[in-house]
C-alpha positions as a Markdown table, in Angstrom:
| # | Residue | x | y | z |
|---|---|---|---|---|
| 1 | Met | 0.0 | -0.2 | 0.2 |
| 2 | Pro | 1.3 | 3.4 | -0.9 |
| 3 | Pro | 2.2 | 6.0 | 1.9 |
| 4 | Thr | -0.8 | 8.5 | 2.3 |
| 5 | Asp | 0.9 | 11.7 | 3.4 |
| 6 | Trp | 0.8 | 12.8 | 0.0 |
| 7 | Ile | -2.9 | 13.8 | -0.1 |
| 8 | Arg | -4.8 | 15.4 | 2.8 |
| 9 | Ser | -8.6 | 16.4 | 3.5 |
| 10 | Glu | -9.4 | 19.9 | 3.4 |
| 11 | Gly | -13.2 | 20.6 | 3.6 |
| 12 | Glu | -14.9 | 19.2 | 0.7 |
| 13 | Gly | -11.9 | 18.6 | -0.9 |
| 14 | Ala | -7.9 | 17.5 | -0.7 |
| 15 | Ile | -4.8 | 19.0 | -1.1 |
| 16 | Leu | -2.2 | 17.2 | -3.2 |
| 17 | Arg | 1.6 | 17.1 | -2.8 |
| 18 | Leu | 3.4 | 16.6 | -6.3 |
| 19 | Arg | 6.6 | 16.1 | -7.5 |
| 20 | Val | 6.4 | 17.4 | -11.3 |
| 21 | Ala | 9.3 | 16.4 | -14.1 |
| 22 | Pro | 8.7 | 18.8 | -17.1 |
| 23 | Asn | 9.8 | 18.5 | -20.5 |
| 24 | Ala | 9.1 | 14.8 | -20.3 |
| 25 | Ser | 8.4 | 12.3 | -23.1 |
| 26 | Lys | 5.1 | 11.8 | -22.3 |
| 27 | Asp | 2.2 | 13.2 | -20.2 |
| 28 | Ala | 1.6 | 10.6 | -17.4 |
| 29 | Ile | 1.0 | 10.2 | -13.3 |
| 30 | Glu | 3.7 | 8.0 | -12.3 |
| 31 | Gly | 2.6 | 7.0 | -8.7 |
| 32 | Val | 3.3 | 7.6 | -5.2 |
| 33 | Glu | 7.0 | 7.8 | -4.3 |
| 34 | Thr | 8.9 | 8.9 | -0.9 |
| 35 | Ala | 11.4 | 11.6 | -1.1 |
| 36 | Ala | 14.9 | 11.5 | 1.4 |
| 37 | Asp | 13.0 | 14.1 | 3.6 |
| 38 | Gly | 10.6 | 11.0 | 4.4 |
| 39 | Leu | 7.5 | 12.8 | 2.5 |
| 40 | Ser | 5.5 | 11.7 | -0.2 |
| 41 | His | 4.4 | 13.0 | -3.3 |
| 42 | Leu | 2.8 | 12.0 | -6.1 |
| 43 | Lys | 4.9 | 12.0 | -9.6 |
| 44 | Ile | 4.0 | 13.4 | -12.3 |
| 45 | Arg | 5.6 | 14.1 | -15.7 |
| 46 | Val | 4.3 | 16.5 | -18.7 |
| 47 | Arg | 5.6 | 17.4 | -22.1 |
| 48 | Ala | 5.3 | 21.2 | -21.8 |
| 49 | Val | 8.4 | 23.0 | -20.8 |
| 50 | Pro | 8.5 | 25.2 | -17.6 |
| 51 | Asp | 7.9 | 28.5 | -19.3 |
| 52 | Lys | 5.2 | 30.8 | -18.7 |
| 53 | Gly | 3.3 | 28.2 | -16.8 |
| 54 | Ala | 2.7 | 26.1 | -19.6 |
| 55 | Ala | 4.2 | 22.8 | -17.5 |
| 56 | Asn | 1.7 | 24.1 | -14.4 |
| 57 | Ala | -1.3 | 24.2 | -17.1 |
| 58 | Ala | -0.6 | 20.5 | -18.3 |
| 59 | Val | -0.4 | 19.2 | -14.9 |
| 60 | Leu | -3.4 | 20.9 | -14.0 |
| 61 | Lys | -5.2 | 19.4 | -17.2 |
| 62 | Leu | -3.7 | 15.7 | -16.8 |
| 63 | Leu | -5.0 | 15.8 | -13.1 |
| 64 | Ala | -8.4 | 16.9 | -14.4 |
| 65 | Lys | -8.6 | 14.6 | -16.8 |
| 66 | Ser | -7.7 | 11.6 | -14.5 |
| 67 | Leu | -9.6 | 12.5 | -11.9 |
| 68 | Gly | -12.8 | 13.1 | -14.2 |
| 69 | Val | -13.5 | 16.9 | -13.0 |
| 70 | Ser | -13.0 | 20.3 | -14.6 |
| 71 | Lys | -10.1 | 22.1 | -14.3 |
| 72 | Ser | -11.8 | 25.0 | -12.4 |
| 73 | Ala | -11.9 | 22.1 | -9.3 |
| 74 | Leu | -8.0 | 22.3 | -9.5 |
| 75 | Glu | -5.8 | 25.0 | -8.4 |
| 76 | Leu | -2.6 | 25.4 | -8.1 |
| 77 | Ile | -1.7 | 26.5 | -4.3 |
| 78 | Ser | 1.9 | 26.6 | -3.7 |
| 79 | Gly | 5.4 | 25.6 | -5.8 |
| 80 | His | 4.5 | 27.6 | -9.1 |
| 81 | Thr | 8.1 | 27.6 | -10.1 |
| 82 | Ala | 9.4 | 24.7 | -8.1 |
| 83 | Arg | 9.3 | 20.9 | -8.9 |
| 84 | Ile | 7.1 | 20.3 | -5.4 |
| 85 | Lys | 3.8 | 21.6 | -6.0 |
| 86 | Ala | 0.6 | 21.5 | -4.0 |
| 87 | Val | -2.8 | 21.6 | -5.5 |
| 88 | Arg | -6.2 | 22.0 | -4.1 |
| 89 | Val | -9.2 | 19.8 | -5.7 |
| 90 | Thr | -12.5 | 20.6 | -4.6 |
| 91 | Gly | -15.8 | 18.6 | -5.0 |
| 92 | Leu | -14.0 | 15.0 | -4.0 |
| 93 | Ala | -13.1 | 13.9 | -0.7 |
| 94 | Ser | -9.1 | 12.7 | -0.4 |
| 95 | Asp | -10.1 | 8.8 | -0.5 |
| 96 | Glu | -11.8 | 9.0 | -3.9 |
| 97 | Val | -9.1 | 11.5 | -5.5 |
| 98 | Gly | -6.4 | 8.8 | -4.2 |
| 99 | Ala | -8.4 | 6.0 | -5.7 |
| 100 | Arg | -9.0 | 7.9 | -9.0 |
| 101 | Leu | -4.8 | 8.8 | -9.2 |
| 102 | Val | -3.4 | 5.6 | -7.8 |
| 103 | Asp | -5.6 | 2.9 | -7.3 |
| 104 | Arg | -6.6 | 3.0 | -11.1 |
| 105 | Pro | -5.7 | 0.4 | -13.5 |
| 106 | Ala | -2.5 | 0.9 | -15.3 |
């Protein structure tokens, strides 16, 4: 079972901790991994380059598609220029978000 500290409940939604790899060969959600500091995060790769918010937009688009929600249900709340980002998801409980992103068929 993957670690669960990458996701936490907030109101009627969830906050996700992501590690984003821009300029990748494909857009993909790679799963949960634990960093050297002991914190886990959801690893995401996007083809977009980290220029003028293109990679951030690609991350939100990929998450929206994977979660089955509109992009307006997602908000980048920290890490606008960093690899480690926090995204707020509204309208889905944290356990549902986790199931849709991690426990999905390959």
